[in-house]
Structure formats: structure tokens, C-alpha cells
A tleap script that builds the chain and sets N, CA, C and O, in Angstrom:
source leaprc.protein.ff14SB
mol = sequence {
  NMET ALA THR VAL THR ARG ALA HIE LEU THR
  GLU ALA VAL TYR GLU GLU VAL GLY LEU SER
  ARG ASN GLU SER ALA GLU LEU VAL GLU SER
  VAL PHE GLY GLU ILE GLY LYS SER LEU GLU
  SER GLY GLU THR VAL LYS ILE SER SER PHE
  GLY SER PHE TYR VAL ARG GLU LYS GLY GLU
  ARG VAL GLY ARG ASN PRO LYS THR GLY ASP
  GLU VAL PRO ILE LEU PRO ARG ARG VAL LEU
  VAL PHE ARG PRO SER HIE VAL LEU LYS GLU
  ARG ILE ASN ARG SER LEU SER PRO LYS SER
  GLY CGLU
}
set mol.1.N position { 0.968 -1.361 0.083 }
set mol.1.CA position { 0.243 0.128 -0.090 }
set mol.1.C position { 0.647 0.897 0.133 }
set mol.1.O position { 1.061 1.002 1.288 }
set mol.2.N position { 0.909 2.527 -1.257 }
set mol.2.CA position { 1.260 3.449 -1.083 }
set mol.2.C position { 0.751 4.752 -0.384 }
set mol.2.O position { -0.363 5.274 -0.357 }
set mol.3.N position { 1.919 5.090 0.158 }
set mol.3.CA position { 1.425 6.471 0.838 }
set mol.3.C position { 1.123 7.656 -0.137 }
set mol.3.O position { 1.525 7.463 -1.284 }
set mol.4.N position { 0.535 8.763 0.083 }
set mol.4.CA position { 0.497 9.857 -0.390 }
set mol.4.C position { 1.262 10.892 0.145 }
set mol.4.O position { 1.171 11.047 1.362 }
set mol.5.N position { 2.344 11.989 -0.781 }
set mol.5.CA position { 2.726 12.359 0.362 }
set mol.5.C position { 2.980 14.191 -0.180 }
set mol.5.O position { 2.234 14.610 -1.066 }
set mol.6.N position { 3.427 14.589 0.072 }
set mol.6.CA position { 3.609 15.822 -0.312 }
set mol.6.C position { 3.957 15.972 -1.693 }
set mol.6.O position { 3.344 16.360 -2.687 }
set mol.7.N position { 5.586 15.384 -1.380 }
set mol.7.CA position { 5.358 15.704 -2.671 }
set mol.7.C position { 4.810 14.931 -3.869 }
set mol.7.O position { 5.134 15.471 -4.927 }
set mol.8.N position { 3.874 13.520 -4.056 }
set mol.8.CA position { 2.822 13.376 -4.804 }
set mol.8.C position { 2.074 14.320 -5.286 }
set mol.8.O position { 2.030 14.742 -6.442 }
set mol.9.N position { 1.128 14.836 -3.812 }
set mol.9.CA position { 0.290 15.813 -4.965 }
set mol.9.C position { 0.712 17.063 -5.342 }
set mol.9.O position { -0.180 17.799 -5.763 }
set mol.10.N position { 2.491 17.772 -5.289 }
set mol.10.CA position { 3.037 19.113 -5.571 }
set mol.10.C position { 2.922 18.196 -7.282 }
set mol.10.O position { 2.304 18.890 -8.090 }
set mol.11.N position { 3.373 16.926 -7.829 }
set mol.11.CA position { 3.529 16.716 -8.248 }
set mol.11.C position { 1.951 16.566 -9.351 }
set mol.11.O position { 1.613 16.845 -10.501 }
set mol.12.N position { 1.516 16.107 -8.432 }
set mol.12.CA position { 0.274 16.120 -9.487 }
set mol.12.C position { -0.683 17.304 -9.904 }
set mol.12.O position { -1.587 17.298 -10.740 }
set mol.13.N position { -0.221 18.348 -9.068 }
set mol.13.CA position { -0.665 19.530 -8.981 }
set mol.13.C position { 0.222 20.042 -10.324 }
set mol.13.O position { -0.405 20.453 -11.301 }
set mol.14.N position { 1.759 20.005 -10.350 }
set mol.14.CA position { 2.516 20.106 -11.784 }
set mol.14.C position { 1.453 19.317 -12.511 }
set mol.14.O position { 0.347 19.569 -12.033 }
set mol.15.N position { 1.418 18.576 -13.358 }
set mol.15.CA position { 1.038 17.717 -13.993 }
set mol.15.C position { -0.590 18.446 -14.366 }
set mol.15.O position { -0.922 18.626 -15.538 }
set mol.16.N position { -1.248 18.713 -13.526 }
set mol.16.CA position { -2.778 18.875 -13.876 }
set mol.16.C position { -3.068 20.175 -14.255 }
set mol.16.O position { -3.834 20.479 -15.168 }
set mol.17.N position { -2.399 21.004 -13.489 }
set mol.17.CA position { -2.727 22.303 -13.626 }
set mol.17.C position { -1.466 22.924 -14.560 }
set mol.17.O position { -1.696 23.978 -15.152 }
set mol.18.N position { -0.671 22.547 -14.648 }
set mol.18.CA position { 0.541 22.936 -15.808 }
set mol.18.C position { 1.016 24.504 -14.903 }
set mol.18.O position { 1.104 25.590 -15.475 }
set mol.19.N position { 1.363 24.219 -12.912 }
set mol.19.CA position { 2.109 25.068 -12.594 }
set mol.19.C position { 3.170 24.727 -12.612 }
set mol.19.O position { 3.394 23.523 -12.738 }
set mol.20.N position { 4.448 25.843 -12.468 }
set mol.20.CA position { 5.769 25.061 -12.347 }
set mol.20.C position { 5.490 24.058 -11.011 }
set mol.20.O position { 4.498 23.813 -10.326 }
set mol.21.N position { 6.901 23.612 -11.010 }
set mol.21.CA position { 7.179 22.513 -9.683 }
set mol.21.C position { 7.422 23.185 -8.187 }
set mol.21.O position { 7.386 22.466 -7.189 }
set mol.22.N position { 7.652 24.500 -8.102 }
set mol.22.CA position { 8.113 25.298 -7.173 }
set mol.22.C position { 6.741 26.355 -6.674 }
set mol.22.O position { 6.624 26.980 -5.620 }
set mol.23.N position { 5.792 26.277 -7.858 }
set mol.23.CA position { 4.493 27.152 -8.047 }
set mol.23.C position { 3.627 26.342 -7.165 }
set mol.23.O position { 2.877 26.837 -6.324 }
set mol.24.N position { 3.763 25.063 -7.392 }
set mol.24.CA position { 2.616 23.765 -6.960 }
set mol.24.C position { 3.261 23.146 -5.623 }
set mol.24.O position { 2.759 22.751 -4.571 }
set mol.25.N position { 4.350 23.210 -6.014 }
set mol.25.CA position { 4.837 23.696 -3.944 }
set mol.25.C position { 4.249 24.320 -3.089 }
set mol.25.O position { 3.626 23.947 -2.095 }
set mol.26.N position { 4.572 25.805 -3.716 }
set mol.26.CA position { 3.564 26.752 -2.698 }
set mol.26.C position { 2.380 26.654 -2.510 }
set mol.26.O position { 1.941 27.030 -1.423 }
set mol.27.N position { 1.494 26.123 -3.499 }
set mol.27.CA position { -0.128 25.784 -3.660 }
set mol.27.C position { -0.206 24.600 -2.460 }
set mol.27.O position { -0.913 24.538 -1.454 }
set mol.28.N position { 0.657 23.833 -2.908 }
set mol.28.CA position { 0.470 22.778 -1.494 }
set mol.28.C position { 0.467 22.820 -0.411 }
set mol.28.O position { 0.032 21.962 0.357 }
set mol.29.N position { 1.085 24.096 -0.088 }
set mol.29.CA position { 1.681 23.811 1.067 }
set mol.29.C position { 1.055 24.854 1.732 }
set mol.29.O position { 1.135 24.940 2.958 }
set mol.30.N position { 0.282 25.863 0.893 }
set mol.30.CA position { -0.410 26.934 1.518 }
set mol.30.C position { -2.368 26.652 1.546 }
set mol.30.O position { -3.272 27.357 1.997 }
set mol.31.N position { -2.380 25.158 0.765 }
set mol.31.CA position { -3.757 24.813 1.431 }
set mol.31.C position { -3.220 24.362 2.830 }
set mol.31.O position { -3.715 24.903 3.818 }
set mol.32.N position { -2.489 23.649 2.951 }
set mol.32.CA position { -1.927 22.463 4.145 }
set mol.32.C position { -2.512 23.977 5.115 }
set mol.32.O position { -3.611 24.209 5.619 }
set mol.33.N position { -1.529 24.607 5.087 }
set mol.33.CA position { -1.564 26.030 5.986 }
set mol.33.C position { -2.863 26.587 6.087 }
set mol.33.O position { -3.111 27.060 7.196 }
set mol.34.N position { -3.614 26.649 5.377 }
set mol.34.CA position { -5.251 26.986 5.174 }
set mol.34.C position { -5.841 25.944 6.674 }
set mol.34.O position { -5.962 26.357 7.827 }
set mol.35.N position { -6.085 24.721 6.228 }
set mol.35.CA position { -6.705 23.853 6.845 }
set mol.35.C position { -5.763 23.830 8.146 }
set mol.35.O position { -6.485 23.482 9.080 }
set mol.36.N position { -4.515 24.044 8.578 }
set mol.36.CA position { -4.350 23.722 9.525 }
set mol.36.C position { -4.417 25.183 10.498 }
set mol.36.O position { -4.006 24.947 11.634 }
set mol.37.N position { -4.714 26.192 10.357 }
set mol.37.CA position { -4.772 27.486 10.460 }
set mol.37.C position { -6.436 27.279 11.094 }
set mol.37.O position { -7.067 27.872 11.969 }
set mol.38.N position { -6.701 26.344 10.344 }
set mol.38.CA position { -8.770 26.386 10.457 }
set mol.38.C position { -9.011 25.460 12.229 }
set mol.38.O position { -9.627 25.589 13.287 }
set mol.39.N position { -8.088 24.595 11.580 }
set mol.39.CA position { -8.327 23.054 12.565 }
set mol.39.C position { -8.189 23.964 13.846 }
set mol.39.O position { -9.119 24.050 14.647 }
set mol.40.N position { -6.643 24.842 14.063 }
set mol.40.CA position { -6.382 25.443 15.237 }
set mol.40.C position { -7.237 25.963 16.063 }
set mol.40.O position { -7.433 25.817 17.270 }
set mol.41.N position { -8.084 27.062 14.636 }
set mol.41.CA position { -9.015 27.903 15.731 }
set mol.41.C position { -9.923 27.275 15.683 }
set mol.41.O position { -10.856 27.898 15.178 }
set mol.42.N position { -10.182 26.217 15.985 }
set mol.42.CA position { -11.747 25.175 16.686 }
set mol.42.C position { -12.631 24.968 14.944 }
set mol.42.O position { -13.402 24.012 14.857 }
set mol.43.N position { -12.422 26.022 13.500 }
set mol.43.CA position { -13.864 25.462 12.757 }
set mol.43.C position { -13.143 24.069 12.285 }
set mol.43.O position { -12.035 23.599 12.540 }
set mol.44.N position { -14.392 23.543 11.376 }
set mol.44.CA position { -14.708 22.460 11.057 }
set mol.44.C position { -14.098 22.929 9.256 }
set mol.44.O position { -14.120 24.088 8.843 }
set mol.45.N position { -13.912 22.477 8.947 }
set mol.45.CA position { -12.885 22.203 7.034 }
set mol.45.C position { -13.579 21.151 6.558 }
set mol.45.O position { -13.516 19.935 6.741 }
set mol.46.N position { -14.293 21.907 5.871 }
set mol.46.CA position { -15.105 20.297 4.427 }
set mol.46.C position { -14.734 20.946 3.079 }
set mol.46.O position { -14.727 22.071 2.578 }
set mol.47.N position { -14.440 19.727 2.757 }
set mol.47.CA position { -13.976 19.830 1.123 }
set mol.47.C position { -15.303 18.717 0.285 }
set mol.47.O position { -15.598 17.541 0.497 }
set mol.48.N position { -15.788 19.609 -0.578 }
set mol.48.CA position { -16.984 18.379 -1.145 }
set mol.48.C position { -16.593 17.658 -1.607 }
set mol.48.O position { -15.392 17.609 -1.872 }
set mol.49.N position { -17.314 16.901 -1.869 }
set mol.49.CA position { -17.091 15.205 -2.606 }
set mol.49.C position { -16.074 14.232 -1.663 }
set mol.49.O position { -16.011 13.008 -1.546 }
set mol.50.N position { -15.266 15.393 -1.012 }
set mol.50.CA position { -14.465 14.300 -0.181 }
set mol.50.C position { -14.557 13.548 1.300 }
set mol.50.O position { -14.623 12.341 1.530 }
set mol.51.N position { -14.537 14.844 2.374 }
set mol.51.CA position { -15.228 14.875 3.423 }
set mol.51.C position { -14.497 15.787 5.018 }
set mol.51.O position { -13.338 16.182 5.144 }
set mol.52.N position { -15.415 15.878 5.841 }
set mol.52.CA position { -14.631 17.286 7.113 }
set mol.52.C position { -13.768 16.868 7.713 }
set mol.52.O position { -13.854 15.678 8.016 }
set mol.53.N position { -12.380 17.748 8.218 }
set mol.53.CA position { -11.926 17.214 9.424 }
set mol.53.C position { -12.280 18.329 9.707 }
set mol.53.O position { -12.544 19.401 9.163 }
set mol.54.N position { -12.202 17.532 11.404 }
set mol.54.CA position { -12.612 18.876 12.827 }
set mol.54.C position { -12.077 18.262 13.794 }
set mol.54.O position { -11.856 17.051 13.819 }
set mol.55.N position { -11.764 19.258 14.886 }
set mol.55.CA position { -11.248 19.262 16.009 }
set mol.55.C position { -12.446 18.586 16.979 }
set mol.55.O position { -13.587 19.045 17.046 }
set mol.56.N position { -12.092 17.713 17.526 }
set mol.56.CA position { -13.014 17.073 19.331 }
set mol.56.C position { -12.495 17.202 20.532 }
set mol.56.O position { -11.354 16.753 20.640 }
set mol.57.N position { -12.955 17.659 21.442 }
set mol.57.CA position { -12.648 17.548 22.758 }
set mol.57.C position { -12.752 16.258 23.131 }
set mol.57.O position { -13.845 15.698 23.038 }
set mol.58.N position { -11.491 15.500 23.672 }
set mol.58.CA position { -11.712 14.474 24.450 }
set mol.58.C position { -11.685 14.542 26.118 }
set mol.58.O position { -10.670 14.992 26.650 }
set mol.59.N position { -12.678 14.142 26.851 }
set mol.59.CA position { -12.196 14.769 28.491 }
set mol.59.C position { -11.023 13.318 29.688 }
set mol.59.O position { -10.614 12.157 29.658 }
set mol.60.N position { -11.023 13.889 30.078 }
set mol.60.CA position { -9.836 12.931 30.745 }
set mol.60.C position { -11.079 11.414 31.508 }
set mol.60.O position { -12.233 11.293 31.921 }
set mol.61.N position { -9.814 10.552 31.283 }
set mol.61.CA position { -10.681 9.030 31.760 }
set mol.61.C position { -9.110 8.528 31.886 }
set mol.61.O position { -8.006 8.965 31.563 }
set mol.62.N position { -9.930 6.745 32.885 }
set mol.62.CA position { -8.924 5.978 32.879 }
set mol.62.C position { -8.609 5.101 32.248 }
set mol.62.O position { -9.339 4.434 31.516 }
set mol.63.N position { -7.235 4.942 32.474 }
set mol.63.CA position { -6.764 4.083 30.911 }
set mol.63.C position { -6.112 2.817 31.855 }
set mol.63.O position { -6.240 2.757 33.078 }
set mol.64.N position { -5.452 1.911 31.096 }
set mol.64.CA position { -4.750 0.427 31.660 }
set mol.64.C position { -3.931 -0.049 30.964 }
set mol.64.O position { -4.167 -0.606 29.892 }
set mol.65.N position { -2.398 0.163 31.679 }
set mol.65.CA position { -1.399 -0.287 31.132 }
set mol.65.C position { -1.757 -1.613 30.439 }
set mol.65.O position { -2.648 -2.297 30.943 }
set mol.66.N position { -1.214 -1.975 29.466 }
set mol.66.CA position { -1.793 -3.114 28.917 }
set mol.66.C position { -0.728 -4.118 29.260 }
set mol.66.O position { -1.165 -5.255 29.085 }
set mol.67.N position { 0.267 -4.106 29.603 }
set mol.67.CA position { 1.350 -4.684 30.279 }
set mol.67.C position { 1.302 -5.380 31.374 }
set mol.67.O position { 1.366 -6.591 31.588 }
set mol.68.N position { 1.093 -3.809 32.529 }
set mol.68.CA position { 0.582 -4.518 34.224 }
set mol.68.C position { -0.653 -4.518 34.578 }
set mol.68.O position { -0.760 -4.858 35.756 }
set mol.69.N position { -1.860 -4.233 33.965 }
set mol.69.CA position { -2.830 -4.087 34.017 }
set mol.69.C position { -3.291 -2.338 34.865 }
set mol.69.O position { -4.473 -2.016 34.991 }
set mol.70.N position { -2.498 -1.711 35.195 }
set mol.70.CA position { -2.073 -0.575 36.145 }
set mol.70.C position { -2.932 0.410 35.223 }
set mol.70.O position { -2.920 0.851 34.074 }
set mol.71.N position { -3.727 0.501 36.462 }
set mol.71.CA position { -4.831 2.298 35.752 }
set mol.71.C position { -4.142 3.039 35.538 }
set mol.71.O position { -3.210 2.956 36.338 }
set mol.72.N position { -3.959 4.164 34.548 }
set mol.72.CA position { -3.358 5.141 34.726 }
set mol.72.C position { -4.345 6.147 34.151 }
set mol.72.O position { -5.363 5.780 33.565 }
set mol.73.N position { -3.975 7.616 34.360 }
set mol.73.CA position { -5.152 8.654 33.793 }
set mol.73.C position { -4.791 8.805 32.308 }
set mol.73.O position { -3.781 8.428 31.712 }
set mol.74.N position { -5.479 9.215 32.028 }
set mol.74.CA position { -5.432 9.826 30.288 }
set mol.74.C position { -6.052 10.994 30.622 }
set mol.74.O position { -7.200 11.049 31.063 }
set mol.75.N position { -4.906 12.497 30.311 }
set mol.75.CA position { -5.320 13.835 30.129 }
set mol.75.C position { -6.175 14.383 28.837 }
set mol.75.O position { -6.051 14.186 27.628 }
set mol.76.N position { -6.744 14.861 29.319 }
set mol.76.CA position { -7.988 15.862 28.664 }
set mol.76.C position { -7.165 16.243 27.147 }
set mol.76.O position { -6.192 16.968 27.355 }
set mol.77.N position { -7.363 15.907 25.742 }
set mol.77.CA position { -6.927 16.280 24.661 }
set mol.77.C position { -8.183 16.562 23.578 }
set mol.77.O position { -9.358 16.203 23.512 }
set mol.78.N position { -7.021 17.658 22.520 }
set mol.78.CA position { -8.047 17.760 21.262 }
set mol.78.C position { -7.534 16.421 20.856 }
set mol.78.O position { -6.584 15.805 21.339 }
set mol.79.N position { -8.329 16.079 19.886 }
set mol.79.CA position { -7.565 15.115 18.160 }
set mol.79.C position { -9.086 15.384 16.910 }
set mol.79.O position { -10.235 15.664 16.572 }
set mol.80.N position { -8.185 15.116 16.801 }
set mol.80.CA position { -8.313 15.581 14.568 }
set mol.80.C position { -9.538 14.660 14.570 }
set mol.80.O position { -9.988 13.923 15.448 }
set mol.81.N position { -9.811 14.840 13.722 }
set mol.81.CA position { -10.980 13.692 13.303 }
set mol.81.C position { -11.576 13.879 11.428 }
set mol.81.O position { -11.450 14.931 10.802 }
set mol.82.N position { -11.829 13.358 11.194 }
set mol.82.CA position { -11.997 12.898 9.573 }
set mol.82.C position { -13.020 12.155 9.358 }
set mol.82.O position { -12.946 10.938 9.526 }
set mol.83.N position { -14.347 12.866 8.879 }
set mol.83.CA position { -15.070 12.327 8.501 }
set mol.83.C position { -15.502 11.969 6.646 }
set mol.83.O position { -15.548 12.889 5.829 }
set mol.84.N position { -15.709 10.866 6.359 }
set mol.84.CA position { -15.309 10.990 4.427 }
set mol.84.C position { -16.565 11.062 4.296 }
set mol.84.O position { -17.397 10.637 5.097 }
set mol.85.N position { -16.872 11.905 2.715 }
set mol.85.CA position { -17.962 11.945 2.621 }
set mol.85.C position { -18.621 10.909 2.028 }
set mol.85.O position { -18.029 9.894 1.662 }
set mol.86.N position { -20.086 11.114 1.869 }
set mol.86.CA position { -20.471 9.798 0.850 }
set mol.86.C position { -20.423 9.438 -0.399 }
set mol.86.O position { -20.859 8.456 -1.001 }
set mol.87.N position { -19.777 10.451 -0.741 }
set mol.87.CA position { -19.344 10.521 -2.137 }
set mol.87.C position { -17.991 9.392 -2.169 }
set mol.87.O position { -17.953 8.339 -2.806 }
set mol.88.N position { -17.005 9.916 -1.353 }
set mol.88.CA position { -16.035 9.017 -1.188 }
set mol.88.C position { -16.233 7.301 -0.879 }
set mol.88.O position { -15.715 6.276 -1.324 }
set mol.89.N position { -17.263 7.617 0.120 }
set mol.89.CA position { -17.365 6.063 0.609 }
set mol.89.C position { -17.676 5.695 -0.383 }
set mol.89.O position { -16.643 5.158 -0.783 }
set mol.90.N position { -18.457 5.569 -1.196 }
set mol.90.CA position { -19.048 4.747 -2.213 }
set mol.90.C position { -17.787 4.962 -3.245 }
set mol.90.O position { -17.292 3.860 -3.478 }
set mol.91.N position { -17.204 5.864 -3.840 }
set mol.91.CA position { -15.926 5.251 -4.894 }
set mol.91.C position { -15.372 4.704 -4.179 }
set mol.91.O position { -15.243 3.592 -4.692 }
set mol.92.N position { -14.593 4.701 -2.643 }
set mol.92.CA position { -14.399 3.493 -2.446 }
set mol.92.C position { -14.863 2.013 -2.232 }
set mol.92.O position { -14.111 1.039 -2.272 }
set mol.93.N position { -16.315 1.984 -1.982 }
set mol.93.CA position { -16.540 0.789 -1.738 }
set mol.93.C position { -17.203 0.515 -3.402 }
set mol.93.O position { -17.562 -0.617 -3.726 }
set mol.94.N position { -17.252 1.095 -3.876 }
set mol.94.CA position { -17.157 0.161 -5.868 }
set mol.94.C position { -16.055 0.190 -6.338 }
set mol.94.O position { -16.108 -0.083 -7.537 }
set mol.95.N position { -14.465 0.506 -5.781 }
set mol.95.CA position { -13.012 -0.218 -6.181 }
set mol.95.C position { -12.797 -1.337 -5.299 }
set mol.95.O position { -11.697 -1.878 -5.187 }
set mol.96.N position { -14.156 -1.806 -4.472 }
set mol.96.CA position { -13.705 -3.361 -3.902 }
set mol.96.C position { -15.123 -3.831 -4.422 }
set mol.96.O position { -14.871 -4.960 -4.842 }
set mol.97.N position { -15.738 -3.729 -4.518 }
set mol.97.CA position { -16.509 -4.873 -5.101 }
set mol.97.C position { -16.226 -5.135 -7.154 }
set mol.97.O position { -15.972 -4.323 -8.043 }
set mol.98.N position { -16.529 -7.294 -7.170 }
set mol.98.CA position { -16.143 -6.931 -8.129 }
set mol.98.C position { -16.499 -6.595 -9.178 }
set mol.98.O position { -17.686 -6.276 -9.249 }
set mol.99.N position { -15.719 -6.518 -10.357 }
set mol.99.CA position { -15.953 -6.026 -11.535 }
set mol.99.C position { -17.653 -6.796 -12.123 }
set mol.99.O position { -17.800 -7.976 -11.806 }
set mol.100.N position { -18.611 -6.247 -12.779 }
set mol.100.CA position { -19.563 -7.194 -13.398 }
set mol.100.C position { -18.825 -8.461 -14.438 }
set mol.100.O position { -17.769 -8.669 -13.841 }
set mol.101.N position { -18.831 -8.984 -15.122 }
set mol.101.CA position { -18.857 -10.233 -15.412 }
set mol.101.C position { -17.762 -10.769 -15.223 }
set mol.101.O position { -17.232 -11.273 -16.213 }
set mol.102.N position { -17.010 -10.851 -13.830 }
set mol.102.CA position { -16.050 -11.671 -13.400 }
set mol.102.C position { -16.213 -13.029 -12.842 }
set mol.102.O position { -15.227 -13.671 -12.484 }
savepdb mol mol.pdb
quit
């Protein structure tokens, strides 16, 4: 399974849009920067036909050390959550279903 990196995204922008490689890299960084700033300020980021990113507050809770079984307090924190759109879910599931005629 391959991992998509900033370099892959930059190359895709370069090939699809026709910007220079440097301009493509700046565009990708700019988009990630805006997404990051929005999430840091508590906003939800929605990308049509892709999904939504949002920050969720998790409260303090008690966990267990898996080796010893000892209870350990887990401090409150903020976590990033991604919720895929129905369009993306359908595309993913369609790619897993067997092709007709096989």
C-alpha cells in the first residue's frame, strides 16, 4: 500500500494544472497551511465530495497499562477527526466490489 506524500500532491498539481514545480509546491503548502490554521482555531474544514476535518475535545478518563494492568489517568486532549463524505465512501466501496462479468 502506497502513502501519498506532499511530493506526490505537488507532482499531481504540476501535471494536472500546469504550474511550475515550485508554484505547485507553494500551492500545496498554502492549502495545508490554511487547513491547519482553521483546525487550530476550532473550525470545521469541509471539502466537497471528499469529507470533513474537525477537532474534538476528549475528556479525562482512566486507561490501563496493557503490560501491568495498572490504571493510568489519560489527560484531556484535542484530537483531529476525519469524516469521509458519502461520495468518497461510495467510490471506495465501488473499487472493492467485483467487476461485472468476472
